[in-house]
C-alpha positions in Angstrom: 111.1 -34.8 -34.8 113.8 -35.0 -32.1 113.2 -36.6 -28.7 113.8 -33.2 -27.1 110.9 -31.7 -29.0 108.5 -34.5 -28.1 109.4 -34.1 -24.5 108.7 -30.4 -24.6 105.3 -31.0 -26.1 104.4 -33.5 -23.5 105.4 -31.1 -20.8 103.1 -28.4 -22.2 100.0 -30.7 -22.2 97.9 -30.5 -19.1 98.0 -33.4 -16.8 95.0 -35.6 -16.2 94.6 -34.1 -12.7 94.7 -30.5 -13.9 92.1 -31.3 -16.7 89.8 -32.9 -14.0 90.2 -29.8 -11.8 89.4 -27.5 -14.7 86.3 -29.6 -15.6 85.1 -29.3 -12.0 85.6 -25.5 -12.0 83.7 -25.2 -15.3 80.8 -27.3 -13.9 80.6 -25.1 -10.7 80.7 -22.0 -12.8 77.9 -23.2 -15.0 75.9 -24.3 -12.0 76.3 -20.9 -10.4 75.2 -19.2 -13.6 72.1 -21.4 -13.8 71.3 -20.7 -10.1 71.6 -16.9 -10.6 69.4 -17.0 -13.7 66.8 -19.2 -11.9 66.8 -16.7 -9.0 66.3 -13.8 -11.4 63.5 -15.5 -13.3 61.8 -16.5 -10.1 62.1 -13.0 -8.7 60.5 -11.6 -11.9 57.7 -14.2 -11.8 57.1 -13.5 -8.1 57.1 -9.7 -8.6 54.8 -9.6 -11.6 53.0 -12.9 -12.1 52.4 -15.2 -9.2 53.4 -15.5 -5.5 52.6 -17.7 -2.5 50.7 -16.9 0.6 49.6 -19.0 3.6 46.2 -18.9 5.3 46.4 -17.7 8.9 42.7 -17.8 9.9 39.5 -19.9 9.6 37.5 -17.4 7.8 37.5 -19.3 4.5 36.8 -22.8 5.8 36.0 -25.2 4.2 37.4 -23.8 1.0 40.7 -23.2 2.7 42.2 -24.6 5.9 44.4 -22.9 8.4 48.1 -23.0 7.2 47.1 -23.9 3.6 49.5 -22.4 1.1 48.0 -20.8 -1.9 49.3 -19.5 -5.3 48.0 -16.0 -6.3 47.7 -14.7 -9.8 49.0 -11.1 -9.6 47.7 -10.2 -13.0 44.4 -9.6 -11.2 43.2 -6.9 -11.1 45.8 -4.8 -13.1 45.6 -6.9 -16.3 42.6 -9.3 -15.7 39.6 -7.7 -14.0 38.2 -8.9 -10.7 35.0 -11.0 -11.0 32.3 -11.8 -8.5 33.2 -15.1 -6.8 36.9 -14.6 -7.1 38.9 -15.5 -4.0 41.3 -12.5 -3.6 44.2 -11.6 -1.4 44.4 -8.0 -0.4 46.3 -5.6 1.9 44.5 -4.5 5.0 42.5 -1.4 4.0 43.0 -0.1 7.5 41.6 -1.4 10.8 40.6 -4.9 9.7 43.6 -6.5 11.4 44.9 -6.1 14.9 48.5 -4.9 15.1 50.8 -8.0 14.7 53.8 -8.8 16.8 57.0 -9.3 14.7 58.1 -12.9 14.5 61.6 -13.4 16.0 63.8 -15.7 14.0 67.5 -16.7 14.3 69.7 -15.2 11.6 69.9 -18.5 9.6 66.2 -19.0 9.5 65.6 -15.4 8.7 68.1 -15.5 5.8 66.5 -18.7 4.4 63.0 -17.2 4.7 64.2 -14.0 3.0 65.7 -15.9 0.1 62.6 -18.0 -0.3 60.5 -14.9 -0.3 62.4 -13.6 -3.2 61.3 -16.5 -5.4 57.8 -16.5 -4.0 58.1 -19.8 -2.0 57.7 -18.0 1.3 55.3 -15.3 2.4 56.5 -13.5 5.5 53.9 -10.8 5.1 50.9 -13.1 5.0 49.8 -11.8 8.4 49.5 -8.3 6.9 47.1 -9.5 4.2 43.5 -10.9 4.2 41.8 -13.4 1.9 38.0 -13.3 1.1 35.6 -14.0 -1.7 34.4 -11.1 -3.8 30.6 -10.8 -3.6 30.0 -7.2 -4.8 31.7 -5.2 -7.6 31.6 -1.4 -7.9 28.0 -0.2 -8.1 26.5 -3.5 -6.9 23.7 -3.5 -4.3 24.3 -6.3 -1.8 21.6 -7.3 0.7 20.9 -10.0 3.2 18.9 -11.9 4.1 15.6 -12.8 2.3 12.9 -15.1 3.7 15.0 -18.1 2.6 18.1 -16.8 4.3 19.8 -15.9 1.0 21.9 -12.9 0.0 21.0 -10.9 -3.0 23.1 -8.9 -5.4 21.3 -6.3 -7.6 18.0 -7.9 -6.5 19.0 -11.4 -7.6 19.1 -14.1 -4.8 22.2 -16.2 -4.7 22.5 -19.9 -4.1 25.9 -20.0 -2.4 25.7 -23.6 -1.3 28.7 -24.6 -3.4 31.2 -22.7 -1.2 29.5 -21.3 2.0 30.0 -23.0 5.3 27.2 -22.6 7.8 26.5 -24.0 11.3 24.5 -27.2 11.3 20.8 -26.5 11.1 21.2 -22.8 10.1 20.2 -21.7 6.6 20.9 -18.0 6.8 24.1 -17.1 4.9 24.7 -14.3 7.4 24.0 -14.1 11.1 23.3 -10.4 10.7 21.2 -8.5 8.1 23.0 -5.9 6.0 22.4 -3.7 3.0 25.0 -1.7 1.1 25.9 -0.2 -2.3 29.5 -0.7 -3.3 31.2 2.6 -4.2 33.4 3.1 -7.3 36.8 1.5 -7.1 35.9 -0.8 -4.3 34.7 -4.4 -3.5 32.4 -6.1 -1.0 34.1 -9.2 0.3 33.0 -12.0 2.6 34.5 -15.2 4.0 33.1 -18.6 3.1 33.0 -19.5 6.8 30.1 -17.0 7.2 29.7 -17.2 11.0 33.4 -16.9 11.7 34.6 -14.2 9.3 35.3 -10.5 10.1 34.7 -9.3 6.6 32.9 -6.3 4.9 29.9 -6.8 7.1 31.8 -6.2 10.3 34.3 -3.4 9.3 31.8 -0.6 8.9 33.6 1.5 11.5 37.0 1.4 9.7 38.2 4.2 7.4 37.0 2.3 4.3 33.5 1.5 5.9 34.0 -2.2 5.2 34.7 -1.8 1.5 38.0 -3.0 0.0 39.7 -0.6 -2.5 40.5 -2.5 -5.7 44.0 -1.0 -5.5 44.6 -3.0 -2.4 44.0 -6.3 -4.2 47.3 -8.3 -4.6 45.8 -10.9 -6.8 43.4 -13.8 -7.2 44.1 -17.1 -5.5 43.7 -19.9 -8.0 45.2 -23.0 -6.5 46.0 -24.6 -3.1 49.6 -25.8 -3.4 50.4 -27.2 0.0 49.9 -29.5 1.8 49.6 -31.9 -1.2 46.6 -33.6 0.4 44.7 -30.3 0.1 45.8 -29.5 -3.5 42.9 -28.1 -5.4 41.9 -25.4 -8.0 40.0 -22.5 -6.5 36.7 -21.9 -8.4 34.9 -18.6 -8.6 31.6 -20.4 -9.2 30.3 -18.3 -12.1 27.0 -20.1 -12.1 26.2 -18.6 -8.7 26.4 -15.1 -10.1 25.2 -15.9 -13.7 21.9 -14.1 -13.3 23.2 -11.0 -11.6 22.9 -7.9 -13.9 25.8 -5.5 -14.3 25.4 -2.1 -12.5 26.8 1.3 -12.9 29.5 2.0 -10.3 28.4 4.4 -7.6 30.2 7.7 -7.2 29.4 7.7 -3.5 32.5 7.7 -1.3 31.6 5.0 1.1 28.3 3.4 0.1 25.4 2.8 2.5 25.2 0.1 4.9 24.2 -1.1 8.3 
């Protein structure tokens, strides 16, 4: 091989600098592909499987604290049925929440919040949702309070001590008596902080008469994810409702109550 041929081959080989530049570009390309795929997967998970919400009120203390962040299983109720004792997030059935004032954010914060909401790490619509514990399913007869201050479902008194928060020295699980039959396609929900929760008991004047349509349920909260010091699984305490018999859902449009 002549010296001229060897020189031409050397000239055609990429320099060390160009190889390094090409390697960096390939790395950035792969990183971008991984990022886009991660966003797409997170979006699918957030849309169909789980998403995050934060707690804006004290109605679920001590189970949940104000500003706790929770993870919600969105397979409930479309795939997995709602059960008594489930802690559920639901859209306002109408009249439960006062009109909220839009939060003003600078463009950068708003953009970051929007991006995080796509992957379920932010919940800008948390103030438009509520979180309570399911007490009555369609057809259930819920009533309070008996001589011991307990609530009954289908005639069976409940020991709600594992999750209910009451004022010191008070044994009644509700300040006010009530009685209602849950209509078909609806739920009777109550906050664990019973003396500081505007739940089914106190929304009888709203269009839904205090009942929550199952179609409004976004999902079941199953874990407190933030802050880490509050991390915990959220139980639905099946033992509390173990003796409650099933009932035939009522066809009444709004149930009876007081």
